[in-house]
N, C-alpha and C positions, 0 to 999 in steps of 0.2 A: 715693235712694229705690228703687234697684234691688238685687235680690239677685244677687251675683256668686259663682260657684263656680270654684275652680281645680282642674283635674285635673292633678296634678303627678307626674312620674316620680320616685318615691322608694321606697325599701324600708323607710323609717321610718314607724311609725304616726303619725297626725296627730290632735291633740286638737281642732283647729278643725273643726266640722262642714262648713264651707264649703271645706275643702281635702280632696280625695279622692286617696288614694295609688294610683298606677299602678305596679305592681312591674316591675322589669327585671332582666335577667341581666348585661348589660355596658353601661358608659358609656365612650365614647371621650372622654378628658378635655380634649382640645384643641378639638374641634368640638362637643362636647355632643350627639353622636348616640347614641341609646339603642337597645339590642336588648331589646325588651320580653319579659316572661315569657309563658308560655302563658295565664296568667290575665288578661293585660292587656285583651284584646278583650272577654271577658265582663264585666269590671269597667266598662269604658267603656260598653258597651251598657246594662247594668243601671243605671248611674248616670244616663245620659241619659234612660232610661225613667222613672226615679224623679223626677228634677229637672224634666223637660220644659221646658227653657229656651226662651226666645223666639229665641235666637241662639247659635250656637257660633262662637267665634273661636279660631283655631289658628295656631301657629307652624309654617310649612311647612318640612320638611326635618329634623324632629327624630327621627323613627323610622319603621319600616315601618307602624306604626299609622295614619300619615297616609292611607294608601290605603284603610283601612277606614272612617275617620270619615265621609266623604261618603256611603258606602253605608248606614251606620247612621243618619245624619241623614235621608237620603232616605226610609228605611223609617218613620221617626218623624215625617216632615213638619216637620223643623226646618231652617231655613236655616243654611248654614255659610259662613263667610268665613275667609280665610287671609292671612298676611303673610309676605313674604320678607325676612329680614334679610341674606341673602347677596347677593353681586354678583360680576361677573366683568368682565374687560376683553377686548379683542379680540386680545391677543397670542397667539402660538402656543406659549407656555410650557406645559410638560406639566401643571402644576398647574391653569392656567387652562382648558386643554382638558378636564380631568377635571371641573372645576366646571361648565363649560358642558354637558357630557354629563349631569351630574346634573340640571341645569335642564331639559334636554330630556326626561329620564326622568320628571320631575314634571309635564310639560305636560298629560297626560290628567287628572291630579288638579285642576290649575288650571281646566281647562275645565268641571269638574263643580261648581265653587263658584259661589255667588251673587255674591261680591265677592272680588277679589284686590288686596292692597295691596303696592305696590312703592315704591322710593325715588328713581326717576329716570325721565325720559322714555325713555331708552335701554332700560330694562327693560320699560317699557310697550310699546314698539314690538316688542321681542323676543317678548313674549307674543302680541301680535296676529298677528305673522308666523307663529306656530306654533298658531294656531287658537283662541286665547282671545278671547272677544267683547270688543270695545273698551269697551262700556258697563259691563262688569263689573270693569274695572281702574281703581283709584284711585291716583294718584301722591301720596305724602306726602314732599315734599322736606325735606331737613335744613334747620334754621333755628334761630337763637337770637336773643334780644332783645339787640341790640348796645348799646342804651341802658343796660341793666342790667349786662351783662358788658362793662365798660369799664375802662380803666386808673384807678388811684386808690391812696390810701394804704392801709396794712395794719397793724392792731394785732398780728396774728399774727406778722408779720415783726419788729416791734420786740420783742415778748415773747420770741421765740426767738432773737434775735440773728443774724438771717439777713442775710448780705451778698449772696450769690448763692443763689437757690433753684431747685431742679430738682423738677418736679412729676410725680407719677403720680396719675392720677384714673381710677378704674374698679374693676371687680370683681376681687378677688384670687383668680383662678382660673388654671388651666393655660392656658386659651384666651387670657387677657390677657397671659400670659408675664412677670409682674412680676419673677421671680427674675433674669432676664438683666439687667434694669436695675439691680437692687440689687448684683449682682456687679460689673457694669461701673463703677458709681459708686464702689465701694470700691477697685476696681483702679486707678482714676485718682488715688488718694491725695489727695482734696480737703482743703483747709485746714479748720479747725474751724468757720469761719463760712460755709462752703458746705454747705447742707443739702439732703438729698433728702426731700421731703414726700410721703408715701404716703397718699392719701385713698381710702378704700373698705373694704369688708368682703368676706368670702367664705370659701370652704372652705380656702384656703391661709393665712388671716390668722394663725392661731396659730403654725403652723410657720415662717412667715417672720419673725415677731417673735422666736421663739426662735433662729433661725439667724442673724439680722442684728441683733444687739444692739450698736449703735454710736450714740454721741451725735450723730453727723451725720445719722442717719436718724430721721425723725419719723413715726410711725404715728398717724394721727388717728382711724382707724376710719371707719365710715360717717357722713357728715354729711348730715342731712336738711334743715336750715335753709339756704335758698339764700343768705341774707345772710352767714352764717358761712362757707359754702363760697366765696363770692366773695372774702371777706376773706383766706381761706387762699390762694386762687388768686393774688391780687394780691401775695402775699409772694414769688412765684416769677417768674423771668425766662425759664425754659426749661421747656417741656412735652415729655415723652417718652411715646410710645405704642408699646410694644414688642409689640403683639398678634401672635399667630400668624396669626389671621384676624380681620378687623374688618368688621362689616356697616355699621352707621350710627353714626358717632361724633359725638355732640353735644358730648362733652368736648373734642374737638379744636377744634370751632368756637368753643366758649366760651373756650378758651385763646387762640385767634387773636384773638377780639374784645377780650380783655383786653390783648393786645399781646405775648404771649410768643413767643419763638422756638420753633417747633414742629418736632419730629422724630417721624416715624412710620415703621412698618415698611412694606415694599413689598407 
C-alpha cells in the first residue's frame, strides 16, 4: 500500500515512473562506487521536492552524493536512514586499514542520520565509539530459515545428470568475481557428470554465457521462486563464493544450512 521510488545510478532512461535515473561519469566495477555527474545533485534535490517521501533509505558508501543527501533531506524536513553493506576486520592488512579509514570518513554522515543499519554488534560498537548515538543504530544480523534451507532430494540433480555439483549463487557482476570460478572449474578438467551450476543474473550474464559454452556449466539465470532455488541448491555439494568484496552473504548461510562444503574469498 506504499509508493516506493528508486533513485538509481544509471545513464539509461527509465520507462517506469517510480525509477529515477541519477547520471554518473564513472563506475568502479568491483565496488560499485559511482562518480556522479554535475547534474546528479539537482536531480536528487528536485526529485525529493517533487515526491516528498515520508522516508529516505540509502545505501551508504555508494558515491559522494551520500554527503549531500542528509543536507537535502534536512532542508525538506524528510527523515533519512542508511545501511552499511561493508565491513572490516581488525587486522593491519593494508586493504582493511583503507576500509576502516573509509568508515571513519563516513562517521559525520552517520551521525546526521535518524537511523543507521549495520550487520553486527561489532559495527554497532564501532559507530558508538565514534560518536553515533546508540539509539539510532539498528543491528540486522544475518540469518536464514534452517528448516527450509535443509538437505534433501533434488529433481534438478536427476534431470541434469549431476554426480558432483559446484554452485555459484549471486549477481553476475565484477564485484562477485564469477569469471575466476568458471576459469578455475574448467582448468580442473572435471568429468562430464561434475557440473558447475551458475544461479543468478547481472550485467556479465551474456558475456559469461558466450565465453564459457561448456556442457559441464549450467547457467540457470535469476531464480525468483525459493522452492526452485532450494531444489537447485540441493543438487550441489560444494558452494563457492569468489567475491572480491562481500558485505552480507545470505547465499553462504543458505548453502551451509543445506549442508554444502563452502568456500569463500578472504
